[in-house]
Every structure is written in structure tokens, then in C-alpha cells.
N, C-alpha and C positions, 0 to 999 in steps of 0.2 A: 521309574521304579529302580531302586539301587540293586546292584548285583548281590546275590547271597554271599554271606561270609562263612567260610568253612570253620568249624569249631577247632580250637587249639587242642591238640592231643599231645600229652606228655609221653615221651618215649620211656619204655621200661628200662631198668638198669641193664638187663641182658642185651637189649638192642643197642644201647650206648656202648657197652663193652665190645660188641661185635663190630660196630663201626670203627671204634678205636683200633681194634686189631687189624682191620682192613687197611686203615690209614698208616699203621706203623709196621706192617709186615715186611717192608723192605729193610728195616733195621735188623730184624731177626735174620733175614736172608744174608745180609752183609756180615753179620757176626758169625754165622755158620761158615760162610766162605772164608773169613779170616782164620777161624779155628782150623779149617781143613787145610788151608795153604801153609799154616805154621806147624801142622802136624801135632796139634795139642793133645789129641786122643792118644797117639803113640807115646808122647812124652809123659803122659800120666799113667801109662800102663803099669809102671812099676810101683805106683802108689801115690799118695798125696804129695803135691808140690806147691810151693807158694808162687803167686803171680810174679813176684820179683825174680825168683830163680828161673822161671820159664822165660820171662822177658830177656834176661841176660843171655840165656842159651839161644834164644831166637834172634837176638839183636834188635829188639823193638823197645818202645817206651813202656816202662813198667806200669805207670798209672793208666795208660790207654789200654794195655792188655788186661789189667785188673777190671776195668769197666766192661770190656767185651766179655770177660769170663763171668762177671756178675750178671750181665744180661742173659747169657746162656744158662747160668744157674737158675735164673728166675723162670725159665721154661723147661727145666729138667734135664738139659743136656750135660751139665756139670753140676756138682754139688759142692758147696763151700762148707768146710769144717766149722762147727759151731763152738769148738773149744778154744778158739783163739780170737784175738781182737779183729774186727772187720778189716782193718788196713793190713793185717798180717795173715789173713785167712789162707788156708791151703785148700786147693781144689782137687777133686777126684773125678775120674771118668765114671760115668754111670751106666755104660753099656756093659753088661756082664753075661758070661756064658751061664746058661741055666743049670747045666750039669755040674760044673766045677765051682760056680759062684765067684769066679775070678774075672778081672777085667778082660773084655773081649775087643779085639781090633774091629774097626769098622771095615767091611770089605772094600777092596779097591774100587770095584764097580760102583758102589754107593758113593764113595768119595768123588769119583769122576763125575757122576750125575749131579751131586750137590755143587761141585765147582762150576758146572755148566749152567745151572739154573740160578745161581746167585750172583 
């Protein structure tokens, strides 16, 4: 007698998305680590800046920094301005003080923890 065959079950879109997030989580962790090491949040505290300007200030490749910042914008850490072409977009810091509605620094303790885990 042949062994029973299990029915094929199609995964839900939510399950596929969850597995994808698990598989790519290290990319997000690396991008957060890069942003913390370069001090991007501090550099954006004064307002929107282009990836080119930030790259020049940090001494890193502009195209690579732009890709890192786009990745972080896709998960809500930064926001890219919509009024300019994608290649020239300006990024803003999205952590704000609730009372003043102004950009807020990420506490040093948080930065240290993020640097350790990524």
C-alpha cells in the first residue's frame, strides 16, 4: 500500500510576507547600524538634506547611502520628500518630539543598543 500523500496547501499572502521579513531582517538591521554609525539622525535634525550632501559630509559613496536611506524610508525611519525627483530626493528624520513637533534626537542609550544588536 502506498504512503498517503499530504494535500498541497497554498500559503496565505500574510504568511509569505512574514517569511520574507524573517529572511531579510538582517538587511534592515545592517541599514540601521549604518545610519547610527554615520549619525544620520543628528545630521537631519536641522531639516531635509539630500543623500548626496549627507554622503559628502560623511565621506561615503552617495549612491550607496541613497540606497540605505531609501531602505530605511521604506520602513518609516526616514521619509523621502515627494516634491523632487527620486534621484535627488531629500530625506528627513521622522522621530519628533510630541510637544514641540520638532525633530528629536534618538537617546544615546538607544543608539548604543542598536549598534550592539546590528
